C-alpha positions as CSV (number, residue, x, y, z in Angstrom):
1,M,115.8,107.0,92.4
2,Y,115.0,106.3,88.9
3,R,112.1,105.8,86.4
4,T,110.8,103.6,83.7
5,V,108.0,104.5,81.6
6,E,105.4,102.9,84.2
7,R,107.1,103.2,87.3
8,L,109.0,105.3,89.8
9,T,111.2,103.5,92.1
10,V,113.0,104.1,94.9
11,T,115.9,101.8,96.6
12,A,117.4,102.5,100.4
13,P,119.6,100.8,102.1
14,M,118.0,100.2,105.8
15,P,120.2,97.9,107.4
16,G,119.5,96.1,110.9
17,L,115.6,95.9,110.7
18,E,113.0,93.7,110.5
19,P,110.3,94.2,108.2
20,S,107.7,95.0,110.8
21,D,110.3,98.0,111.7
22,I,109.7,99.7,108.2
23,T,107.2,102.2,106.9
24,V,106.4,103.2,103.6
25,E,104.4,106.7,103.0
26,V,103.1,108.2,100.2
27,T,101.7,112.0,101.5
28,P,98.9,113.4,99.4
29,D,101.3,116.0,98.2
30,G,103.8,114.1,96.7
31,R,106.3,112.9,98.8
32,L,107.5,109.7,99.7
33,I,108.6,108.7,103.8
34,L,110.7,106.0,104.4
35,Q,110.6,105.4,108.1
36,G,112.4,102.6,110.1
37,N,112.8,101.6,114.0
38,V,116.1,100.5,114.7
39,R,116.1,97.8,118.1
40,A,118.7,98.0,120.9
41,D,117.4,94.4,122.1
42,L,120.5,94.2,124.2
43,K,121.4,97.7,125.1
44,D,119.8,97.6,128.6
45,A,121.1,93.7,129.4
46,K,124.5,94.0,128.8
47,E,127.7,95.9,129.0
48,V,128.4,97.1,125.7
49,L,131.7,97.2,125.1
50,L,131.8,97.7,121.3
51,D,128.8,99.2,119.3
52,E,129.0,99.9,115.6
53,W,125.6,99.9,115.0
54,R,123.3,103.1,115.3
55,V,120.5,102.9,117.9
56,G,117.5,105.1,116.8
57,G,115.1,105.5,114.2
58,Y,115.7,106.4,110.3
59,R,113.5,108.8,108.1
60,R,114.2,109.7,104.9
61,E,111.4,112.1,103.1
62,L,111.7,112.7,99.3
63,A,110.1,114.7,96.7
64,L,108.2,112.7,94.2
65,P,109.5,113.9,90.6
66,N,106.1,112.6,89.1
67,A,102.4,111.4,90.7
68,V,102.3,107.6,91.6
69,D,99.7,105.7,92.7
70,G,100.7,104.8,96.2
71,P,98.2,102.0,97.4
72,L,99.5,100.0,94.1
73,A,103.2,100.4,95.1
74,N,105.2,97.3,95.4
75,V,107.8,97.4,98.6
76,T,110.4,94.2,99.0
77,Y,112.8,94.1,101.8
78,G,115.7,91.8,102.1
79,N,119.8,92.0,102.6
80,G,119.2,95.5,104.1
81,V,117.2,97.1,101.1
82,V,113.9,98.6,100.6
83,V,113.0,98.7,97.5
84,V,109.3,100.7,96.7
85,A,108.0,100.1,92.9
86,L,105.5,103.2,92.7
87,P,103.2,103.1,89.5
88,L,103.3,106.2,87.6
89,T,99.5,108.0,87.5
90,G,97.7,111.3,86.5
91,Q,97.2,112.3,90.0
92,T,99.0,111.0,93.3
93,R,97.1,109.0,95.8
94,A,98.4,108.7,99.3
95,A,98.8,105.5,101.2
96,R,101.2,104.2,104.1
97,L,102.5,100.7,103.4
98,I,103.4,98.4,106.1
99,L,105.4,95.4,105.1
100,E,104.4,91.7,105.1
101,T,107.3,89.6,106.7
102,I,107.7,86.7,104.7
103,G,110.8,85.0,105.9
104,Q,113.7,86.3,109.0
105,A,114.7,90.0,107.8
106,R,112.7,89.7,104.5
107,G,109.3,91.6,104.3
108,E,107.2,92.9,100.8
109,R,104.0,94.6,100.5
110,V,102.3,93.4,97.1
111,G,100.2,96.5,95.3
112,N,100.5,95.5,91.9
113,S,102.8,92.5,90.1
114,G,104.3,92.7,86.6
115,H,103.3,94.8,83.5
116,P,100.4,96.0,83.1
117,V,100.0,97.8,86.4
118,A,97.1,95.8,88.1
119,P,95.8,96.1,91.7
120,R,96.6,93.3,93.9
121,T,96.6,92.4,97.7
122,S,99.6,90.3,98.7
123,E,97.0,87.3,99.2
124,E,95.9,87.7,95.6
125,H,99.7,88.1,94.6
126,R,100.4,84.6,96.4
127,A,97.2,83.0,94.9
128,A,98.1,83.6,91.3
129,K,101.7,82.1,91.4
130,A,100.3,79.3,93.1
131,A,97.9,78.7,90.4
132,E,100.4,79.6,87.7
133,Q,103.2,77.3,89.2
134,A,100.5,74.6,89.4
135,A,99.7,75.0,85.5
136,H,103.4,74.7,84.7
137,G,104.1,72.2,87.2
138,G,105.8,74.4,90.2
139,S,108.9,75.5,87.9
140,V,108.0,78.9,87.7
141,R,109.7,81.8,89.8
142,D,108.5,84.7,91.0
143,H,110.5,87.9,89.2
144,G,108.7,90.1,91.1
């Protein structure tokens, strides 16, 4: 967990999950809950001879050191790592955040983008990026 002037960011390894298996929740009392359901697709269909993957759920609960705006959080998942960027605010606003699948084992939930913090849905974020790319001849890259 680390903090800048505008955001509190939490990064956690959650390997072996799909974006639809991950839930991020900001509670009214200022806690962050990361949950994941590890799938065991072949466990019942095959005789398992060696298994180095843990089967079951993942849950981590952290007390946040600052008030954050849950509905405006950005959440990304890729390469087995979930990153939650929470805008700092005067009073915590609770939210349950579900990732949208954007590729194989990749997901995102866009609540704001860049500086300053501004509310945006995933659809508004993509439309803004498309308009920005069109204005610059398709050469603009999304830096999150």
